[in-house]
C-alpha positions in Angstrom: 112.2 143.4 128.8 115.8 142.0 128.6 118.2 141.7 131.5 121.5 143.3 130.4 124.7 141.6 131.4 128.2 143.0 130.6 131.4 141.0 131.1 134.6 143.1 131.7 138.4 142.4 131.8 141.4 144.5 131.1 141.8 144.5 127.3 138.6 142.8 126.1 140.5 140.3 124.0 140.8 137.3 126.2 138.7 136.7 129.3 135.6 138.9 128.8 134.8 138.0 125.2 135.2 134.4 126.1 132.9 134.9 129.1 130.3 136.6 126.9 130.5 133.8 124.3 130.1 131.1 126.9 127.2 132.9 128.6 125.5 133.3 125.3 126.0 129.6 124.6 124.4 128.6 127.9 121.5 131.1 127.4 120.9 129.9 123.8 121.1 126.2 124.9 118.4 126.9 127.4 116.2 128.8 124.8 116.4 132.0 126.9 118.1 134.3 124.3 115.1 136.6 124.2 115.5 137.4 127.9 119.1 138.7 127.8 121.2 141.3 126.2 124.9 140.3 126.6 128.1 142.2 125.9 131.7 142.6 126.9 134.2 145.4 127.2 137.7 146.2 128.7 138.7 148.8 131.3 141.7 149.7 129.0 141.1 150.9 125.5 144.4 149.6 124.3 142.8 146.9 122.1 139.6 148.7 121.0 138.7 147.6 117.5 140.8 144.4 117.6 139.6 140.8 117.3 139.8 138.5 120.3 143.3 137.1 121.1 144.1 134.3 118.6 145.0 132.0 121.6 141.6 132.6 123.1 139.8 131.8 119.8 142.0 128.7 119.2 141.3 127.4 122.7 137.6 128.1 122.4 137.5 126.3 119.0 139.3 123.3 120.6 136.4 123.2 123.1 133.7 123.5 120.4 132.9 127.2 120.9 133.1 129.6 117.9 132.6 133.3 118.2 133.4 136.7 116.6 134.4 139.6 118.6 135.6 143.3 118.3 137.1 144.8 121.5 135.8 148.0 123.0 136.4 150.1 126.1 134.1 150.1 129.1 132.5 153.5 129.7 130.5 155.1 132.5 127.4 154.7 130.2 127.8 151.0 130.5 127.3 151.3 134.2 124.1 153.1 133.7 122.8 150.9 130.8 123.5 147.4 132.1 121.8 145.6 135.0 124.8 143.5 135.9 128.6 144.1 135.3 130.6 140.9 135.8 134.3 141.6 136.2 137.2 139.1 135.9 139.3 140.4 138.8 139.6 142.9 141.6 141.6 145.3 139.5 138.8 145.4 136.9 136.3 145.8 139.8 138.2 148.9 141.1 138.5 150.4 137.6 134.8 149.9 136.9 133.7 151.3 140.3 135.9 154.3 139.9 133.8 155.5 137.0 130.8 156.3 139.3 130.2 157.5 142.9 126.6 156.1 142.8 126.2 153.2 145.3 123.5 151.7 143.0 126.1 151.4 140.2 128.5 149.7 142.6 125.9 147.1 143.5 125.8 146.0 139.9 129.4 145.0 139.8 130.3 141.3 140.7 133.4 139.2 140.5 133.0 136.4 137.9 134.1 133.7 140.3 131.3 134.5 142.7 129.6 131.7 140.7 132.6 129.3 140.7 132.4 126.5 143.4 136.1 125.7 142.6 137.4 129.1 143.3 134.8 131.2 144.9 135.5 134.9 144.7 139.0 134.4 143.4 140.2 136.4 140.4 140.0 134.8 136.9 143.7 134.7 136.0 144.8 136.7 133.0 146.2 134.2 130.5 147.9 136.8 128.3 151.5 136.0 129.4 151.0 132.2 129.8 150.8 129.2 127.5 148.0 127.0 126.3 147.4 125.7 129.8 146.5 129.1 131.1 143.9 129.6 128.3 142.4 126.2 129.0 142.3 127.0 132.7 140.4 130.2 132.0 138.1 128.4 129.6 137.1 125.9 132.3 136.7 128.6 135.0 134.5 130.7 132.8 132.5 127.7 131.6 131.6 126.8 135.1 131.0 130.3 136.3 128.8 131.4 133.4 126.7 128.3 133.5 126.0 128.9 137.2 125.3 132.6 136.6 122.9 131.7 133.8 121.1 129.2 136.1 120.8 131.8 138.8 119.5 134.5 136.6 117.1 132.1 134.8 115.6 131.1 138.1 114.9 134.7 139.1 
């Protein structure tokens, strides 16, 4: 049985697809790919059907990570179908939790930086309006956080 992890940001074109790709890399590097089902979505449907942001893809490539992505909107069914929902910021957290009144669903929702020793429980900044430095900062945050998350889940 696979443990299902969903990464969520606003548009599903910058942070959450990168978090998904990084988590997949950590899982694959550990040989645990059969144990996980990994996906990402956005709380806004504004970019549904689009590729990941070119700046995200360019920065990932500069860091040796290559991935394909098609954006989609997070739905109430995702809350039911996934074991863990990892959100990039508190706004995403509120939006996801607003889709259900079930306390069991709310317990599935976690801030990404819960696993970041350099910014515990802070928001992952949205790099959309920034330059290259913002995309690199997000890459480093998500790389640390997803590695720690994978280690924690693999030890369970």
